C-alpha positions in Angstrom: -8.1 14.0 -8.1 -4.5 14.9 -8.2 -1.7 15.1 -10.8 0.8 12.3 -11.3 4.5 13.0 -11.7 4.1 13.1 -15.4 1.2 15.5 -15.3 -1.7 13.1 -15.7 -4.8 13.3 -13.5 -4.9 10.5 -11.0 -8.2 8.7 -10.3 -7.8 5.6 -8.3 -10.4 2.8 -7.9 -8.7 0.5 -5.4 -10.8 0.9 -2.3 -14.0 0.9 -4.4 -15.2 3.8 -2.3 -14.9 7.3 -4.0 -13.9 9.2 -0.8 -11.3 6.6 0.2 -9.9 6.4 -3.3 -9.7 10.2 -3.5 -7.6 10.3 -0.3 -5.3 7.6 -1.7 -4.8 9.6 -4.9 -3.9 12.9 -3.1 -2.1 11.6 0.0 1.3 9.7 -0.4 1.1 8.7 3.3 -2.4 7.3 2.8 -1.2 5.2 -0.1 1.7 3.8 1.9 -0.5 3.0 4.9 -3.0 1.2 2.6 -0.2 -0.9 1.2 1.0 -1.7 4.7 -2.5 -2.8 5.7 -2.8 -5.0 2.6 -2.2 -8.4 4.1 -4.7 -11.1 5.3 -7.7 -8.9 4.4 -9.4 -8.1 1.2 -7.5 -5.4 -0.8 -10.4 -2.9 -0.9 -10.7 -3.2 2.9 -7.0 -2.5 3.4 -7.0 0.5 1.1 -10.1 2.0 2.6 -8.3 1.9 6.0 -6.4 5.2 5.7 -9.7 7.1 5.0 -11.4 5.5 8.0 -8.4 6.2 10.2 -8.3 9.8 9.1 -12.0 10.2 9.9 -11.5 8.7 13.4 -8.7 11.1 14.0 -11.0 14.0 12.9 -8.9 14.9 9.9 -9.1 14.8 6.1 -5.6 13.4 5.7 -3.0 11.5 7.6 0.0 13.2 9.2 3.1 11.2 9.9 4.3 13.5 12.7 0.9 13.3 14.5 0.7 9.5 14.2 4.3 9.0 15.2 3.7 11.0 18.4 0.3 9.5 19.2 -0.2 7.7 22.5 0.2 4.0 21.4 -2.7 2.8 23.5 -5.0 5.5 22.2 -3.8 4.9 18.6 -4.6 1.1 19.0 -8.0 2.2 20.1 -8.6 3.9 16.8 -8.0 0.6 15.0 -9.9 -1.7 17.4 -13.1 0.5 17.7 -15.9 -1.3 15.8 -15.8 -1.8 12.9 -12.2 -2.7 13.3 -9.8 -1.3 10.6 -8.1 -4.6 10.1 -8.4 -8.3 10.9 -5.5 -7.8 13.3 -6.1 -4.2 14.5 -3.7 -4.2 17.4 -0.6 -5.4 15.5 -1.4 -3.2 12.4 -1.9 -0.1 14.6 1.6 -0.7 15.9 3.0 -1.2 12.4 1.4 2.0 11.1 2.9 3.9 14.0 6.3 2.4 13.4 6.1 3.3 9.7 5.3 6.9 10.6 8.0 7.1 13.2 10.5 5.9 10.5 9.2 8.5 8.0 9.7 11.3 10.6 13.2 10.1 11.4 14.4 9.5 7.9 12.2 11.8 5.6 11.0 14.5 8.0 7.5 12.9 7.8 7.1 13.3 4.1 6.0 10.0 2.6 6.5 11.2 -1.0 10.2 11.9 -0.2 10.7 8.1 -0.3 10.3 8.1 -4.1 10.4 11.7 -5.3 14.2 11.8 -5.9 15.0 8.1 -6.4 17.4 8.0 -9.3 16.6 4.4 -10.4 14.0 1.7 -9.9 16.5 -0.3 -7.9 17.2 2.6 -5.5 13.4 3.1 -5.0 13.0 -0.6 -4.3 15.7 -0.4 -1.6 14.1 2.6 0.0 10.7 0.9 0.0 12.2 -2.3 1.3 13.7 -0.4 4.2 10.3 0.8 5.4 8.9 -1.0 8.5 6.5 -3.7 7.4 7.6 -3.7 3.8 9.2 -6.9 2.7 10.5 -7.5 -0.8 7.1 -8.4 -2.3 5.3 -5.5 -0.7 8.0 -3.1 -1.9 7.8 -4.4 -5.4 4.0 -4.2 -5.5 4.0 -0.6 -4.2 6.8 0.3 -6.7 4.5 -1.1 -9.5 1.6 0.9 -8.1 3.7 4.1 -8.2 4.8 3.4 -11.8 1.5 2.2 -13.2 -0.9 4.6 -11.5 1.1 7.5 -10.1 3.5 8.1 -12.9 6.5 7.6 -10.7 8.9 5.9 -13.2 12.6 6.2 -12.5 14.8 4.3 -15.0 14.4 0.5 -14.5 11.2 0.7 -12.4 9.5 -2.2 -14.2 12.5 -4.4 -13.7 12.8 -3.4 -10.0 9.1 -4.2 -9.5 9.7 -7.7 -10.8 6.6 -9.5 -12.2 4.3 -6.9 -10.7 5.7 -4.3 -13.1 4.8 -6.2 -16.2 2.5 -4.3 -18.5 -1.0 -5.8 -18.8 -0.6 -8.1 -15.8 -3.3 -8.7 -13.2 -1.2 -9.8 -10.2 -1.6 -7.1 -7.6 -3.3 -3.9 -6.4 -1.1 -2.0 -8.8 -3.3 -3.4 -11.6 -6.7 -2.5 -10.1 -8.5 0.2 -12.0 -12.1 -0.8 -11.3 -14.4 -3.7 -10.3 -13.5 -5.8 -13.3 -9.7 -5.7 -12.8 -10.3 -6.2 -9.1 -12.0 -9.4 -9.9 -9.2 -10.4 -12.2 -6.5 -9.7 -9.6 -8.5 -11.6 -7.0 -8.8 -14.6 -9.4 -5.1 -14.6 -10.0 -4.3 -14.5 -6.3 -6.7 -17.5 -5.7 -5.0 -19.5 -8.5 -1.6 -18.7 -7.0 -2.7 -19.7 -3.6 -4.1 -23.0 -4.9 -0.9 -23.7 -6.9 1.2 -23.1 -3.8 -1.0 -25.5 -1.7 -0.7 -28.1 -4.4 3.0 -27.8 -4.6 3.3 -28.1 -0.8 1.1 -31.2 -0.8 3.2 -32.7 -3.6 6.4 -32.0 -1.6 5.0 -33.7 1.4 4.0 -36.8 -0.6 7.6 -37.4 -1.8 
């Protein structure tokens, strides 16, 4: 358990595994890596990934300098060893390493420096969007996660996070605080996916 920017204790329940969630709460890099892995796999699998990776590296946390300098083939091996850390372990290993190399080059390896001195929500979104593997949607979701659960709330953060910043929403990992909210977010995602399929089918029928 760690302190948020506004002095609150942080207890996350995203990975649904106490040890993995504890790492996410105290490690800015672990949280960023979890967000990076959150695509085409269940959310809890993605956010348990940083803890599993740290264990495979023989550490209790992730270090951007170490990952950036790691032999690429050996690092991929950490992801592909069974059970694999992702549905696409090879490509995600490469993305994690690219993320860490960027953090070393731009922020001296300090993940928290991405958001610690951002003056506005819009500036924070730009910084997140510049990270390798972070498109607009992923940047907005992580911004919402920082605001809702880590207390990182520069002026205009909710607006910069778009719909994911809305209070009381259940759209993304930013809204997961336990099994019940995880189920609500998963239901929302399924509904959105079905609506997108329906819209695509309707467009084809025209």
